[in-house]
mmCIF file of the C-alpha atoms, coordinates in Angstrom:
data_MODEL
# 
_entry.id   MODEL 
# 
loop_
_atom_site.group_PDB 
_atom_site.id 
_atom_site.type_symbol 
_atom_site.label_atom_id 
_atom_site.label_alt_id 
_atom_site.label_comp_id 
_atom_site.label_asym_id 
_atom_site.label_entity_id 
_atom_site.label_seq_id 
_atom_site.pdbx_PDB_ins_code 
_atom_site.Cartn_x 
_atom_site.Cartn_y 
_atom_site.Cartn_z 
_atom_site.occupancy 
_atom_site.B_iso_or_equiv 
_atom_site.pdbx_formal_charge 
_atom_site.auth_seq_id 
_atom_site.auth_comp_id 
_atom_site.auth_asym_id 
_atom_site.auth_atom_id 
_atom_site.pdbx_PDB_model_num 
ATOM 1   C CA . MET A 1 1   ? -13.259 -7.545  -16.036 1.00 0.00 ? 1   MET A CA 1 
ATOM 2   C CA . THR A 1 2   ? -14.333 -6.251  -12.659 1.00 0.00 ? 2   THR A CA 1 
ATOM 3   C CA . ARG A 1 3   ? -16.174 -8.739  -10.509 1.00 0.00 ? 3   ARG A CA 1 
ATOM 4   C CA . CYS A 1 4   ? -19.421 -7.333  -8.934  1.00 0.00 ? 4   CYS A CA 1 
ATOM 5   C CA . VAL A 1 5   ? -19.998 -8.019  -5.316  1.00 0.00 ? 5   VAL A CA 1 
ATOM 6   C CA . ASP A 1 6   ? -23.491 -8.055  -3.658  1.00 0.00 ? 6   ASP A CA 1 
ATOM 7   C CA . TYR A 1 7   ? -23.563 -5.267  -1.022  1.00 0.00 ? 7   TYR A CA 1 
ATOM 8   C CA . HIS A 1 8   ? -25.971 -7.048  1.176   1.00 0.00 ? 8   HIS A CA 1 
ATOM 9   C CA . ASP A 1 9   ? -23.811 -10.294 1.329   1.00 0.00 ? 9   ASP A CA 1 
ATOM 10  C CA . THR A 1 10  ? -20.763 -8.130  2.066   1.00 0.00 ? 10  THR A CA 1 
ATOM 11  C CA . LEU A 1 11  ? -22.616 -6.302  4.720   1.00 0.00 ? 11  LEU A CA 1 
ATOM 12  C CA . ILE A 1 12  ? -23.981 -9.331  6.437   1.00 0.00 ? 12  ILE A CA 1 
ATOM 13  C CA . GLU A 1 13  ? -20.302 -10.894 6.418   1.00 0.00 ? 13  GLU A CA 1 
ATOM 14  C CA . ARG A 1 14  ? -18.974 -7.676  8.070   1.00 0.00 ? 14  ARG A CA 1 
ATOM 15  C CA . LEU A 1 15  ? -21.757 -7.715  10.660  1.00 0.00 ? 15  LEU A CA 1 
ATOM 16  C CA . LYS A 1 16  ? -20.371 -10.965 12.024  1.00 0.00 ? 16  LYS A CA 1 
ATOM 17  C CA . ASP A 1 17  ? -17.606 -8.826  13.591  1.00 0.00 ? 17  ASP A CA 1 
ATOM 18  C CA . HIS A 1 18  ? -19.058 -7.774  17.071  1.00 0.00 ? 18  HIS A CA 1 
ATOM 19  C CA . GLU A 1 19  ? -17.383 -4.279  17.092  1.00 0.00 ? 19  GLU A CA 1 
ATOM 20  C CA . TYR A 1 20  ? -18.548 -3.498  13.516  1.00 0.00 ? 20  TYR A CA 1 
ATOM 21  C CA . ALA A 1 21  ? -22.080 -4.490  14.425  1.00 0.00 ? 21  ALA A CA 1 
ATOM 22  C CA . VAL A 1 22  ? -21.969 -2.268  17.535  1.00 0.00 ? 22  VAL A CA 1 
ATOM 23  C CA . GLU A 1 23  ? -21.006 0.793   15.437  1.00 0.00 ? 23  GLU A CA 1 
ATOM 24  C CA . TYR A 1 24  ? -23.513 -0.082  12.790  1.00 0.00 ? 24  TYR A CA 1 
ATOM 25  C CA . LEU A 1 25  ? -26.405 -0.418  15.260  1.00 0.00 ? 25  LEU A CA 1 
ATOM 26  C CA . ASN A 1 26  ? -25.346 2.899   17.217  1.00 0.00 ? 26  ASN A CA 1 
ATOM 27  C CA . ALA A 1 27  ? -25.293 4.739   13.864  1.00 0.00 ? 27  ALA A CA 1 
ATOM 28  C CA . ALA A 1 28  ? -28.702 3.454   12.859  1.00 0.00 ? 28  ALA A CA 1 
ATOM 29  C CA . LEU A 1 29  ? -30.175 4.212   16.242  1.00 0.00 ? 29  LEU A CA 1 
ATOM 30  C CA . GLU A 1 30  ? -28.789 7.819   16.086  1.00 0.00 ? 30  GLU A CA 1 
ATOM 31  C CA . GLU A 1 31  ? -30.160 8.462   12.568  1.00 0.00 ? 31  GLU A CA 1 
ATOM 32  C CA . SER A 1 32  ? -33.552 6.869   13.520  1.00 0.00 ? 32  SER A CA 1 
ATOM 33  C CA . LEU A 1 33  ? -33.988 9.604   16.186  1.00 0.00 ? 33  LEU A CA 1 
ATOM 34  C CA . ASN A 1 34  ? -34.527 12.164  13.319  1.00 0.00 ? 34  ASN A CA 1 
ATOM 35  C CA . GLY A 1 35  ? -38.188 11.587  13.610  1.00 0.00 ? 35  GLY A CA 1 
ATOM 36  C CA . ASP A 1 36  ? -39.356 10.930  10.043  1.00 0.00 ? 36  ASP A CA 1 
ATOM 37  C CA . GLU A 1 37  ? -40.932 7.629   9.176   1.00 0.00 ? 37  GLU A CA 1 
ATOM 38  C CA . GLU A 1 38  ? -37.998 6.471   6.899   1.00 0.00 ? 38  GLU A CA 1 
ATOM 39  C CA . SER A 1 39  ? -35.342 7.070   9.516   1.00 0.00 ? 39  SER A CA 1 
ATOM 40  C CA . GLN A 1 40  ? -37.576 5.365   12.198  1.00 0.00 ? 40  GLN A CA 1 
ATOM 41  C CA . GLN A 1 41  ? -37.408 2.113   10.186  1.00 0.00 ? 41  GLN A CA 1 
ATOM 42  C CA . LEU A 1 42  ? -33.637 2.465   9.849   1.00 0.00 ? 42  LEU A CA 1 
ATOM 43  C CA . PHE A 1 43  ? -32.884 0.910   13.307  1.00 0.00 ? 43  PHE A CA 1 
ATOM 44  C CA . LEU A 1 44  ? -35.234 -2.028  12.719  1.00 0.00 ? 44  LEU A CA 1 
ATOM 45  C CA . ASN A 1 45  ? -33.653 -2.690  9.325   1.00 0.00 ? 45  ASN A CA 1 
ATOM 46  C CA . ALA A 1 46  ? -30.161 -2.572  10.895  1.00 0.00 ? 46  ALA A CA 1 
ATOM 47  C CA . LEU A 1 47  ? -31.258 -4.947  13.730  1.00 0.00 ? 47  LEU A CA 1 
ATOM 48  C CA . ARG A 1 48  ? -32.644 -7.268  11.042  1.00 0.00 ? 48  ARG A CA 1 
ATOM 49  C CA . ASN A 1 49  ? -29.193 -7.205  9.276   1.00 0.00 ? 49  ASN A CA 1 
ATOM 50  C CA . VAL A 1 50  ? -27.184 -7.808  12.363  1.00 0.00 ? 50  VAL A CA 1 
ATOM 51  C CA . ALA A 1 51  ? -29.562 -10.659 13.303  1.00 0.00 ? 51  ALA A CA 1 
ATOM 52  C CA . GLU A 1 52  ? -28.950 -12.112 9.796   1.00 0.00 ? 52  GLU A CA 1 
ATOM 53  C CA . GLY A 1 53  ? -25.205 -11.894 10.412  1.00 0.00 ? 53  GLY A CA 1 
ATOM 54  C CA . GLN A 1 54  ? -25.578 -13.902 13.614  1.00 0.00 ? 54  GLN A CA 1 
ATOM 55  C CA . GLY A 1 55  ? -26.642 -16.914 11.601  1.00 0.00 ? 55  GLY A CA 1 
ATOM 56  C CA . SER A 1 56  ? -29.650 -19.131 12.302  1.00 0.00 ? 56  SER A CA 1 
ATOM 57  C CA . MET A 1 57  ? -32.746 -17.260 13.277  1.00 0.00 ? 57  MET A CA 1 
ATOM 58  C CA . SER A 1 58  ? -33.989 -20.457 15.082  1.00 0.00 ? 58  SER A CA 1 
ATOM 59  C CA . CYS A 1 59  ? -30.853 -20.444 17.302  1.00 0.00 ? 59  CYS A CA 1 
ATOM 60  C CA . LEU A 1 60  ? -31.084 -16.678 17.854  1.00 0.00 ? 60  LEU A CA 1 
ATOM 61  C CA . ALA A 1 61  ? -34.784 -17.024 18.844  1.00 0.00 ? 61  ALA A CA 1 
ATOM 62  C CA . GLN A 1 62  ? -33.873 -19.700 21.242  1.00 0.00 ? 62  GLN A CA 1 
ATOM 63  C CA . ARG A 1 63  ? -31.064 -17.636 22.956  1.00 0.00 ? 63  ARG A CA 1 
ATOM 64  C CA . ALA A 1 64  ? -33.446 -14.574 23.209  1.00 0.00 ? 64  ALA A CA 1 
ATOM 65  C CA . ARG A 1 65  ? -36.178 -16.905 24.487  1.00 0.00 ? 65  ARG A CA 1 
ATOM 66  C CA . ILE A 1 66  ? -38.579 -15.643 21.734  1.00 0.00 ? 66  ILE A CA 1 
ATOM 67  C CA . ARG A 1 67  ? -40.585 -17.859 19.446  1.00 0.00 ? 67  ARG A CA 1 
ATOM 68  C CA . ARG A 1 68  ? -39.001 -17.939 16.031  1.00 0.00 ? 68  ARG A CA 1 
ATOM 69  C CA . GLU A 1 69  ? -42.208 -16.843 14.427  1.00 0.00 ? 69  GLU A CA 1 
ATOM 70  C CA . SER A 1 70  ? -42.432 -13.822 16.879  1.00 0.00 ? 70  SER A CA 1 
ATOM 71  C CA . LEU A 1 71  ? -38.804 -13.077 15.990  1.00 0.00 ? 71  LEU A CA 1 
ATOM 72  C CA . TYR A 1 72  ? -39.506 -12.958 12.227  1.00 0.00 ? 72  TYR A CA 1 
ATOM 73  C CA . ARG A 1 73  ? -42.587 -10.749 12.849  1.00 0.00 ? 73  ARG A CA 1 
ATOM 74  C CA . MET A 1 74  ? -40.689 -8.438  15.196  1.00 0.00 ? 74  MET A CA 1 
ATOM 75  C CA . LEU A 1 75  ? -37.934 -7.927  12.544  1.00 0.00 ? 75  LEU A CA 1 
ATOM 76  C CA . SER A 1 76  ? -40.288 -7.599  9.538   1.00 0.00 ? 76  SER A CA 1 
ATOM 77  C CA . LYS A 1 77  ? -40.653 -4.422  7.780   1.00 0.00 ? 77  LYS A CA 1 
ATOM 78  C CA . LYS A 1 78  ? -43.900 -3.807  9.677   1.00 0.00 ? 78  LYS A CA 1 
ATOM 79  C CA . GLY A 1 79  ? -42.450 -4.877  12.849  1.00 0.00 ? 79  GLY A CA 1 
ATOM 80  C CA . ASN A 1 80  ? -42.903 -2.908  16.071  1.00 0.00 ? 80  ASN A CA 1 
ATOM 81  C CA . PRO A 1 81  ? -41.072 -4.777  18.858  1.00 0.00 ? 81  PRO A CA 1 
ATOM 82  C CA . GLU A 1 82  ? -41.876 -4.321  22.458  1.00 0.00 ? 82  GLU A CA 1 
ATOM 83  C CA . LEU A 1 83  ? -39.031 -3.001  24.640  1.00 0.00 ? 83  LEU A CA 1 
ATOM 84  C CA . ARG A 1 84  ? -38.897 -6.315  26.538  1.00 0.00 ? 84  ARG A CA 1 
ATOM 85  C CA . SER A 1 85  ? -38.538 -8.249  23.242  1.00 0.00 ? 85  SER A CA 1 
ATOM 86  C CA . LEU A 1 86  ? -35.888 -5.892  21.862  1.00 0.00 ? 86  LEU A CA 1 
ATOM 87  C CA . ALA A 1 87  ? -33.867 -6.124  25.117  1.00 0.00 ? 87  ALA A CA 1 
ATOM 88  C CA . SER A 1 88  ? -34.022 -9.872  24.992  1.00 0.00 ? 88  SER A CA 1 
ATOM 89  C CA . LEU A 1 89  ? -32.947 -9.923  21.317  1.00 0.00 ? 89  LEU A CA 1 
ATOM 90  C CA . LEU A 1 90  ? -30.068 -7.405  21.953  1.00 0.00 ? 90  LEU A CA 1 
ATOM 91  C CA . GLN A 1 91  ? -28.840 -9.501  24.955  1.00 0.00 ? 91  GLN A CA 1 
ATOM 92  C CA . ALA A 1 92  ? -29.012 -12.735 23.009  1.00 0.00 ? 92  ALA A CA 1 
ATOM 93  C CA . MET A 1 93  ? -26.844 -11.096 20.248  1.00 0.00 ? 93  MET A CA 1 
ATOM 94  C CA . GLY A 1 94  ? -24.252 -9.876  22.928  1.00 0.00 ? 94  GLY A CA 1 
ATOM 95  C CA . PHE A 1 95  ? -25.384 -6.334  22.850  1.00 0.00 ? 95  PHE A CA 1 
ATOM 96  C CA . GLY A 1 96  ? -26.879 -3.985  25.474  1.00 0.00 ? 96  GLY A CA 1 
ATOM 97  C CA . LEU A 1 97  ? -29.164 -0.929  25.441  1.00 0.00 ? 97  LEU A CA 1 
ATOM 98  C CA . GLN A 1 98  ? -28.199 2.358   26.957  1.00 0.00 ? 98  GLN A CA 1 
ATOM 99  C CA . VAL A 1 99  ? -28.859 6.114   26.839  1.00 0.00 ? 99  VAL A CA 1 
ATOM 100 C CA . ARG A 1 100 ? -25.824 8.491   26.611  1.00 0.00 ? 100 ARG A CA 1 
# 
């Protein structure tokens, strides 16, 4: 009998790899530029997944110098992070932000 594997758990495990997370975020960002509402939420969802792959939200919030509650709110489905907060979060996770 074939064993079922939860996709989300597998994704979070793979996102612990920095290079995989970079490619994942870049693909989500590119797709989010399509302009429709669903694709615009894609990058925030990807960021939420990568943050989950980083481990403790409390530790991540501390590294980003963001209150834990603010981090959860920022990464929520209705989140709308300010550029300053987004940049702090990306830097705390070991990523940067650039335009190509």
